[in-house]
C-alpha positions in Angstrom: 4.5 10.4 -13.6 2.7 10.3 -10.3 -0.2 8.0 -9.6 -3.4 9.0 -7.9 -4.0 7.3 -4.5 -7.5 5.9 -3.9 -7.6 3.9 -0.6 -10.1 1.2 0.1 -12.4 1.2 3.2 -10.5 -1.6 4.8 -7.2 0.3 4.4 -8.8 3.4 6.1 -10.1 1.2 8.9 -6.6 -0.3 9.4 -5.0 3.2 9.3 -7.1 4.4 12.2 -5.4 1.8 14.4 -1.9 3.3 13.8 -0.2 6.1 15.7 0.6 9.4 14.1 4.3 8.7 13.6 3.6 5.6 11.5 0.9 7.4 9.6 3.6 9.9 8.5 5.9 7.1 7.4 3.1 5.5 5.4 2.2 8.8 3.7 5.9 9.2 2.8 6.1 5.7 1.5 3.1 6.2 -0.7 4.7 9.3 -2.2 7.5 7.0 -3.3 5.1 4.3 -4.5 3.2 6.9 -6.6 6.4 7.6 -8.6 6.9 4.0 -9.6 4.6 1.3 -8.2 6.0 -1.4 -10.5 9.3 -1.7 -8.6 7.6 -3.2 -5.5 7.3 -6.9 -4.9 4.3 -8.6 -6.6 2.3 -11.1 -4.6 1.0 -14.6 -5.5 -1.8 -17.0 -4.8 -4.7 -15.2 -2.9 -3.2 -11.8 -3.5 -2.5 -12.2 -7.1 -2.5 -8.8 -8.9 -1.4 -7.0 -5.7 2.0 -5.7 -4.5 3.5 -5.1 -1.1 5.7 -2.5 0.5 7.4 -2.8 3.9 7.4 -0.1 6.5 9.1 -1.3 9.7 7.2 -4.4 10.8 4.1 -3.3 8.8 3.3 -4.6 5.3 1.1 -2.4 3.0 -0.7 -4.4 0.3 -1.8 -2.4 -2.7 -2.8 -2.8 -6.3 -2.4 -0.3 -9.2 -3.7 0.4 -12.6 -1.1 1.7 -15.2 -3.9 2.7 -17.6 -5.8 4.9 -15.1 -2.6 6.0 -13.2 -4.2 5.0 -9.9 -3.0 3.2 -6.8 -5.4 1.3 -4.5 -4.1 0.7 -1.0 -6.0 -2.4 0.2 -4.7 -3.5 3.6 -2.2 -3.0 6.3 -0.8 -6.2 7.7 0.4 -5.8 11.3 2.2 -9.1 11.6 3.7 -11.2 8.9 0.5 -13.2 8.5 -1.2 -12.5 5.2 
């Protein structure tokens, strides 16, 4: 059951700042996330309703809809400051 990936404008803007090697790693990670997004850590407070995935030192913040079978990548965090 793969989810459809619909990135936000902020995510696409952050993605332009990254080199091609990390872009490939992010693409591979989203293929894993598309299979089962519920297994990733859920966030609290300001990011309630979102989840995060770790790729090296980067954190990818995303939300998803189980009814629509869609994933919404929201932001790439370059440091550990949310």
